[in-house]
C-alpha positions as CSV (number, residue, x, y, z in Angstrom):
1,M,0.0,0.0,0.0
2,R,1.3,3.4,-0.8
3,T,1.2,6.5,1.4
4,I,-0.1,9.9,0.1
5,Q,0.6,13.2,1.8
6,L,-2.1,15.9,1.7
7,N,-2.2,19.4,2.8
8,V,-5.4,19.9,4.8
9,P,-6.5,23.3,6.0
10,D,-6.1,23.7,9.8
11,N,-9.7,24.8,10.2
12,L,-10.9,21.5,8.9
13,D,-12.0,19.9,12.2
14,L,-11.4,16.3,11.3
15,K,-9.2,13.7,13.0
16,D,-6.8,11.8,10.7
17,Y,-9.0,8.6,11.2
18,D,-12.2,10.4,10.1
19,F,-10.5,11.8,7.0
20,S,-9.2,8.3,6.1
21,M,-12.7,6.9,6.6
22,I,-14.3,9.5,4.4
23,V,-11.8,8.7,1.6
24,A,-12.1,4.9,2.0
25,V,-15.9,5.1,2.1
26,K,-16.1,7.2,-1.0
27,L,-13.7,4.8,-2.9
28,Y,-15.9,1.9,-1.7
29,E,-19.1,3.7,-2.8
30,E,-17.7,4.3,-6.3
31,A,-16.6,0.6,-6.5
32,K,-12.9,1.6,-6.7
33,L,-12.2,-0.5,-3.6
34,S,-13.7,-3.7,-2.2
35,A,-15.0,-3.6,1.3
36,G,-11.9,-5.6,2.4
37,Q,-9.5,-3.2,0.7
38,A,-11.3,-0.1,2.1
39,A,-11.2,-1.7,5.6
40,E,-7.5,-2.4,5.3
41,M,-6.9,1.2,4.3
42,V,-8.3,2.4,7.6
43,G,-7.1,-0.5,9.7
44,L,-10.5,-2.1,10.4
45,S,-11.8,-5.5,9.9
46,K,-14.1,-5.9,6.9
47,R,-17.1,-6.4,9.3
48,A,-16.3,-3.3,11.3
49,F,-15.9,-1.2,8.1
50,I,-19.3,-2.4,6.7
51,E,-20.9,-1.6,10.1
52,M,-19.5,2.0,9.9
53,L,-20.9,2.6,6.4
54,G,-24.3,3.9,7.7
55,K,-22.5,6.6,9.7
56,Y,-21.3,8.0,6.3
57,G,-24.6,7.6,4.5
58,V,-23.5,4.6,2.4
59,F,-25.5,1.4,1.9
60,A,-23.6,-1.8,2.6
61,F,-25.4,-3.6,-0.2
62,S,-25.7,-2.6,-3.8
63,Q,-28.9,-1.1,-4.9
64,S,-28.7,-3.0,-8.2
65,V,-30.5,-6.4,-8.2
66,L,-27.9,-7.9,-10.5
67,D,-25.1,-6.7,-8.2
68,L,-26.9,-8.0,-5.2
69,Q,-27.4,-11.4,-6.8
70,S,-23.7,-11.4,-7.6
71,D,-22.8,-10.5,-4.0
72,I,-25.0,-13.3,-2.7
73,K,-23.5,-15.8,-5.1
74,N,-19.9,-14.8,-4.1
75,A,-20.6,-14.6,-0.4
């Protein structure tokens, strides 16, 4: 895994963990990362990451029936 350095304004009142979660959740939401990859990015188990998705307004399951069927098949 690579590390990226970002310059974040001082007035942005977010802890490093929260910032990492926002990025990981967004990448998961856009299907750029799997739940496991996103969880690893923030140092959580896959289950813990999935449980946190609701806090960030993201559904754990795809809204597409075909995607959901595929998720069930691959579970």
